[in-house]
C-alpha positions in Angstrom: 17.3 -15.8 -15.5 15.5 -14.7 -18.5 11.9 -13.4 -17.8 9.2 -14.2 -20.2 7.0 -11.4 -21.5 3.5 -11.8 -20.3 0.6 -10.4 -22.0 -2.5 -9.6 -20.1 -5.7 -10.2 -22.0 -9.1 -8.7 -21.4 -11.3 -9.9 -24.1 -9.7 -8.3 -27.3 -7.3 -5.8 -25.7 -3.8 -6.2 -24.2 -2.5 -4.2 -21.6 1.1 -2.9 -21.4 3.0 -2.6 -18.2 3.0 1.1 -18.1 -0.7 1.2 -18.9 -1.3 -1.0 -15.9 0.7 1.4 -13.6 -1.5 4.4 -14.9 -4.6 2.6 -14.4 -3.6 1.7 -10.7 -2.7 5.4 -10.2 -6.0 6.7 -11.8 -7.9 4.2 -9.7 -6.3 5.6 -6.6 -7.1 9.2 -7.8 -10.8 8.1 -8.4 -11.2 6.6 -4.8 -9.7 9.7 -3.2 -12.2 11.9 -5.2 -15.0 9.7 -4.2 -14.1 10.3 -0.7 -14.0 14.0 -0.9 -17.6 15.7 -1.0 -16.1 18.7 -2.5 -15.0 16.9 -5.5 -17.9 14.7 -5.8 -20.7 16.1 -3.9 -23.6 13.8 -5.1 -22.0 10.5 -4.1 -23.9 8.6 -1.5 -22.5 7.9 2.0 -22.2 4.2 1.3 -20.0 4.7 -1.8 -17.8 7.2 0.2 -17.4 4.6 2.9 -16.5 1.8 0.5 -13.9 3.9 -1.3 -12.4 5.0 1.9 -12.2 1.2 3.1 -10.4 0.2 -0.2 -8.0 3.1 0.3 -7.1 2.1 3.9 -5.4 -1.0 2.3 -4.2 0.6 -1.1 -0.7 0.1 -1.9 1.3 3.2 -1.7 3.7 4.5 -4.4 6.6 2.8 -2.5 4.9 -0.7 -3.0 4.0 0.1 -6.6 7.6 1.0 -7.5 8.8 -2.1 -5.5 6.6 -4.2 -7.7 7.8 -2.5 -10.8 11.3 -3.2 -9.8 10.7 -6.9 -9.1 8.2 -7.6 -11.9 8.8 -5.2 -14.8 6.9 -7.5 -17.1 3.7 -6.9 -15.0 3.9 -3.2 -14.1 6.3 -0.4 -15.2 6.4 3.0 -13.6 8.8 4.6 -16.0 7.1 6.6 -18.9 9.9 5.3 -21.0 9.4 3.9 -24.5 7.7 0.5 -24.2 9.3 -2.8 -24.9 9.7 -3.2 -28.9 8.0 -6.7 -28.5 5.1 -5.2 -26.7 4.5 -2.5 -29.4 4.7 -4.9 -32.3 2.0 -7.2 -30.6 -0.1 -4.3 -29.6 0.0 -2.8 -33.1 -1.1 -6.1 -34.8 -3.8 -7.3 -32.4 -7.1 -8.2 -34.2 -9.9 -5.9 -33.1 
């Protein structure tokens, strides 16, 4: 079965599968930092509690990699060269 390339649109930008992976990993790091008073000392208690609550159900690395394996057009963990089609479209998007 041939998978179609899907492009995610957020206003004028397109997100590549490897960029989506990095965003998920960076969001996890941000949430962990928000939970740690030594990293973010001036964060209110309510924000720490919300970050902790989100992390409780955050998908671990195993699930992210499984998602990438099942749907490489949505998320890609490899830092390999992006698909040439994505590169062409990304380079020619109107800003």
